[in-house]
C-alpha positions in Angstrom: 91.4 91.8 132.9 88.2 89.7 132.1 87.4 91.9 129.2 90.7 91.6 127.9 91.0 87.9 128.4 87.4 87.7 126.2 89.0 89.8 123.5 92.1 87.7 123.3 89.9 84.7 123.5 87.8 85.8 120.3 90.7 86.7 118.5 92.3 83.3 119.0 88.8 82.0 117.5 89.2 83.9 114.3 91.1 82.1 111.1 94.6 83.0 110.9 94.8 83.2 107.2 93.9 86.4 105.1 91.4 84.2 102.8 89.7 82.9 106.0 89.3 86.3 107.7 88.2 87.8 104.5 85.6 84.9 103.8 84.4 85.1 107.5 84.1 89.0 107.0 82.2 88.6 103.6 80.3 85.8 104.9 79.0 87.8 107.9 78.1 90.8 105.6 76.7 88.7 102.7 74.4 87.0 105.5 73.2 90.3 106.6 72.4 91.4 103.1 70.5 88.2 102.8 68.4 89.1 105.6 67.8 92.6 104.3 67.1 91.2 100.7 64.7 88.5 102.2 63.0 91.0 104.0 62.6 93.6 101.2 61.3 90.5 98.6 58.8 89.3 101.3 57.4 93.1 102.0 57.7 94.4 98.6 57.3 91.5 96.0 56.1 88.4 97.7 53.3 89.6 99.8 51.8 91.9 97.1 51.9 89.4 94.6 50.4 86.6 97.0 47.6 89.0 97.9 47.2 89.8 94.1 46.9 86.2 93.7 44.8 85.5 96.5 42.3 88.0 95.3 42.1 86.8 91.8 41.7 83.3 93.0 38.8 84.3 95.2 37.3 86.2 91.9 37.8 82.8 89.7 36.2 80.9 92.6 33.1 83.2 92.7 32.9 83.5 89.1 33.1 79.7 88.6 30.5 79.4 91.1 28.1 82.0 89.5 28.8 80.9 86.1 27.9 77.2 87.0 24.3 78.1 88.7 23.3 80.1 85.7 24.1 77.4 83.1 21.6 74.8 82.1 21.8 71.4 84.3 23.1 69.5 80.8 25.8 72.0 80.5 27.0 72.1 83.6 29.2 68.7 83.3 31.4 70.3 80.3 31.8 73.3 82.3 33.1 71.1 85.3 35.3 69.3 83.0 36.7 72.5 81.7 37.3 74.0 85.1 39.3 70.9 86.1 41.3 70.8 83.1 41.8 74.6 82.5 42.2 75.7 86.3 42.4 72.6 88.1 39.1 73.3 90.0 36.8 70.6 91.2 32.8 71.8 91.9 30.8 69.6 94.0 27.3 70.2 94.7 27.1 67.4 97.0 28.2 68.3 100.4 31.2 66.5 101.9 32.1 65.7 105.3 35.4 66.7 105.9 37.7 68.1 108.6 38.4 71.9 108.8 41.5 73.1 107.5 44.1 73.3 110.4 47.5 73.5 108.9 49.1 76.6 108.2 49.2 77.7 104.6 49.6 81.5 104.2 48.0 81.5 100.9 44.8 80.0 102.3 44.5 82.3 104.8 44.8 85.3 102.6 42.1 83.4 100.2 39.6 83.1 103.1 39.9 87.0 103.6 39.1 87.7 99.9 36.4 85.5 99.8 34.8 86.8 103.0 35.0 90.2 101.2 33.4 88.9 98.2 30.5 86.8 99.4 30.0 89.0 102.7 29.8 86.0 104.9 32.0 83.7 106.6 33.9 81.3 104.8 35.1 77.7 105.7 37.6 75.7 104.3 38.5 71.9 104.7 41.2 69.7 104.4 40.8 66.9 101.8 43.1 64.1 100.7 44.6 65.9 97.9 42.6 69.1 97.8 41.6 71.9 99.6 37.9 72.5 99.8 35.8 76.1 100.5 32.2 76.6 101.0 30.7 78.8 98.2 27.3 79.3 98.6 25.5 80.6 95.3 21.8 81.5 94.4 20.6 78.7 97.2 22.9 76.1 96.1 25.6 74.9 98.9 28.8 74.5 96.5 32.1 73.1 97.3 34.8 73.9 95.2 38.5 72.2 95.6 41.9 73.2 94.5 45.2 72.2 94.9 46.9 73.5 98.4 50.1 74.5 96.8 48.4 76.2 93.9 49.7 79.7 94.7 51.8 79.0 97.9 54.9 80.9 98.1 57.8 79.2 99.5 59.7 81.9 101.3 62.0 79.4 103.4 63.2 78.1 100.1 63.7 81.8 98.3 65.7 82.6 101.2 67.7 79.4 101.2 68.3 79.6 97.6 69.5 83.6 98.1 71.8 82.6 100.7 73.2 79.7 99.0 74.0 81.3 95.8 75.1 84.5 97.5 77.6 82.6 99.7 78.8 80.6 96.7 79.2 84.1 94.9 81.1 85.9 97.9 83.4 82.7 98.3 84.5 82.6 94.8 85.1 86.3 94.6 87.1 86.4 97.9 88.9 83.4 96.8 89.9 85.1 93.7 90.6 88.6 95.3 92.3 87.1 98.2 94.7 85.0 96.0 95.6 88.0 93.9 96.7 89.8 97.1 97.9 87.2 99.3 100.0 85.6 96.8 102.5 88.4 96.4 102.4 88.8 100.3 103.2 85.1 100.9 106.2 85.5 98.4 107.2 88.7 100.3 106.7 86.7 104.1 108.9 83.9 102.5 111.8 85.8 101.2 111.8 88.1 104.5 112.0 84.8 106.3 114.6 83.3 104.0 116.7 86.6 103.9 119.6 86.8 106.0 121.8 89.4 104.8 123.1 87.8 101.8 123.3 89.3 98.5 122.4 86.2 96.5 118.7 86.5 97.2 116.4 86.4 94.5 114.5 89.9 94.4 110.7 89.9 94.3 108.8 90.5 91.0 107.9 94.0 90.8 104.1 92.9 89.0 100.9 93.5 89.8 98.6 96.3 91.4 100.4 99.4 92.3 100.3 98.8 95.9 102.1 95.8 95.6 104.7 96.6 93.1 105.7 99.2 95.6 105.8 96.9 98.5 108.2 94.3 96.3 110.1 97.4 95.1 110.8 98.7 98.7 111.7 95.0 99.9 114.0 94.5 97.2 115.7 97.8 98.1 115.9 97.1 101.6 117.3 93.8 101.0 120.0 95.0 99.0 121.0 97.6 101.4 121.0 95.6 104.2 123.1 93.2 102.3 125.6 95.8 101.4 125.6 97.1 105.1 126.4 93.7 106.2 129.2 92.8 103.7 130.8 96.2 104.7 130.4 95.6 108.2 132.1 92.2 107.8 134.8 93.5 105.6 135.6 96.2 108.1 135.5 93.9 110.7 138.0 91.4 109.2 140.2 94.2 108.1 140.5 95.9 111.4 141.1 92.6 113.1 143.4 91.4 110.3 145.6 94.8 110.7 145.3 94.5 114.7 147.4 91.1 114.5 150.8 93.0 113.6 150.8 95.7 116.7 149.5 92.9 118.7 152.8 90.9 117.6 154.9 93.6 118.3 153.5 94.1 121.7 154.0 90.5 122.4 157.8 90.7 121.3 158.3 94.0 123.3 156.7 92.3 126.4 159.2 89.3 125.7 162.3 91.8 125.4 161.5 93.2 128.7 164.3 93.5 131.3 164.4 90.9 134.1 163.8 93.1 136.7 160.5 94.0 135.7 157.9 93.6 138.2 156.2 89.7 137.2 153.1 90.7 138.3 152.8 93.8 135.9 154.3 91.4 133.1 151.5 88.9 133.5 148.8 91.6 133.7 150.1 92.7 130.1 150.2 89.2 129.0 146.5 88.4 130.1 145.5 91.8 128.5 147.2 90.6 125.1 145.6 87.3 125.3 141.9 88.7 125.6 142.8 91.0 122.9 143.9 88.0 120.6 140.7 86.2 121.8 138.5 89.1 120.5 140.5 89.4 117.4 140.4 85.6 116.7 136.6 85.6 117.3 136.0 88.6 114.9 137.9 86.8 112.1 136.2 83.5 112.5 132.8 85.2 112.4 134.1 87.3 109.2 135.0 84.3 107.6 132.1 82.3 108.7 129.8 84.5 107.3 131.4 84.3 103.7 131.4 80.7 103.7 129.5 78.3 101.3 128.1 74.9 102.0 130.1 71.8 101.2 129.7 68.1 101.7 130.9 67.0 105.0 130.6 63.4 106.9 128.6 64.9 109.9 129.7 62.1 112.5 133.1 62.3 111.6 133.4 66.1 111.7 131.6 66.6 114.8 133.6 63.7 116.5 137.1 65.7 115.2 135.8 69.1 116.7 134.7 67.7 119.9 138.3 65.7 120.6 139.9 69.3 120.2 138.7 70.2 123.9 140.7 69.0 126.9 138.0 68.0 128.8 135.9 64.9 127.9 132.5 65.8 126.3 130.4 62.7 125.7 128.9 62.3 122.3 125.5 60.5 121.6 124.6 60.1 118.1 121.6 58.6 116.2 122.9 58.9 112.7 124.9 56.5 110.5 128.4 56.9 110.4 128.3 57.4 106.5 125.8 60.3 106.4 127.1 63.2 104.3 125.4 66.5 104.4 125.8 70.1 103.0 126.8 72.8 105.3 129.3 75.6 105.9 132.2 73.5 107.9 134.0 76.6 109.5 131.0 78.4 110.6 129.6 74.6 111.6 132.7 74.3 113.8 132.7 77.9 115.3 129.1 77.3 116.6 129.6 74.0 118.0 133.0 74.9 119.6 131.5 78.3 121.0 128.5 76.1 122.5 130.7 73.5 123.8 133.3 75.9 125.3 130.6 77.8 126.8 129.4 74.7 128.8 132.8 74.2 129.7 133.0 77.3 131.2 130.3 77.2 133.6 129.8 73.4 134.2 131.8 70.4 135.2 130.1 67.7 132.9 129.2 68.6 129.1 127.4 66.0 126.7 126.4 66.5 123.4 123.4 64.8 121.2 123.9 64.5 117.4 120.9 63.5 114.8 120.7 64.7 111.2 119.5 67.9 112.1 120.2 69.0 115.1 122.5 69.3 117.8 122.0 69.4 121.5 124.6 70.5 124.0 123.8 69.5 127.6 125.7 70.7 130.8 124.9 70.5 134.5 126.2 74.1 135.1 123.9 77.0 136.9 121.6 77.1 134.0 120.3 80.1 132.2 117.2 81.9 133.6 114.3 82.2 131.3 114.2 86.0 131.5 118.0 86.0 130.2 118.0 83.4 127.4 117.5 86.1 124.8 120.0 88.3 126.1 122.8 86.2 126.5 123.1 86.0 122.4 124.1 89.6 122.5 127.8 90.9 122.2 129.6 91.2 125.2 126.5 90.1 127.5 127.5 88.1 130.6 125.0 86.8 133.3 127.9 87.4 135.8 129.2 90.8 136.9 132.8 90.1 136.4 134.5 90.8 133.3 137.7 88.8 133.9 138.2 86.7 131.0 139.3 83.7 133.2 135.7 83.7 134.6 133.7 84.0 131.3 135.7 84.9 128.0 135.2 87.7 125.9 131.5 87.6 125.8 131.0 87.5 122.2 130.9 83.6 121.7 127.2 83.3 122.0 126.9 86.0 120.1 128.8 84.6 117.1 126.8 81.8 117.5 123.7 83.8 116.9 125.1 85.6 113.9 126.6 82.7 112.2 123.0 80.9 112.6 121.0 84.1 111.3 123.6 84.2 108.3 123.2 80.4 107.5 119.7 80.0 108.1 120.1 77.9 111.6 118.3 78.4 114.8 119.6 78.3 118.2 117.2 78.2 121.3 117.8 77.5 125.4 115.9 74.8 127.1 116.4 73.3 130.6 118.6 70.5 130.7 118.3 67.1 132.0 121.7 67.3 133.7 120.1 70.4 135.8 121.9 73.2 133.7 121.3 74.4 130.2 120.2 72.9 127.2 121.5 74.6 123.8 119.2 73.4 121.1 121.0 73.9 117.7 119.0 73.1 114.6 121.2 73.3 111.4 118.9 71.8 108.9 121.3 70.6 106.8 120.8 68.8 103.4 121.6 65.2 103.0 123.9 64.6 100.0 125.0 61.5 98.3 128.2 59.8 99.8 131.1 58.7 97.4 
């Protein structure tokens, strides 16, 4: 359990975008490459060069001391000047009182070893103000030669920083270029999939780019066309069947009305209730079919909602936070069908229903028994009922909320169920209508 929790926590810390995750992966790999490159550079390049340079420097110091000893006294000042100008070396005969060199300089450590090998004696270095001094005894003379502390010093840390900085910059720009080429079509697919509601008017994705992305766009376009055709055929079939059932239903009503008076009244009432149930189902199917094909129109939102709520026998309190003249663009018949079904559902199961209206959302509150959280997604399924009874008088046909879900999906609306401050359920319906200019 703890391991699973740690895995989930580690996944939540990862970047959520494709670019972020790719950069993170490349950053880790590039950091490992920098470590390997720096190690290899130090072992196979820097160390050999530093050792060779220290050996050359030691040879120069010894040769300079030997040459100075062999020169006539009058020529030595000219030689010292040439060493200072040409090689940045200072030769001193006078012994200076200087502290021993205690700071760590990688090059000087190697230089001491090379001097000891050439002179076959222990060599001591001293720390001057601007120079590093080393004792080079030669032919009875106690010479001290000074040189710059960073004369041959190799800055391994700076080399690693330069490699890491430049490498990370190259990796970031490369990953940015690659991911943008991949992510841009994927983002388009995601947006199209989110906007797709089964309508045939959706703009197809461009089938360009790499072969894999072309195949993805082509399959998505084919899938969208097939789904749109399937939904259109389903809606047409539903509308046709529902319309054709009107005629036999009317005949049955007429036959029921012409029955003799000696027919059992209870039997006649059962037939009447069955006919009413069939009529409700047919009406819901027709309204759903009409709502899925409807286009958006300018609607005065507050007046339209008020008009719909006035069709109910029970008083429904309306709380509006919009201007009276707000005009929005929406599908009016589908809008009214969703609102009627949501309010009607609350009236069936509660004694008090209220509606809160804003420019983009309607919330229907009731004081009924509420809907358990585990059932909130299931109640939008066709013919799903929370109560075990199938009696229409106690809950309707079971299609009301299914129609709400279907019409909302078709027109890009969203419906979710929460707890109401009245104690029952609160249906939050976000229709996100587009404001228009009122005349």
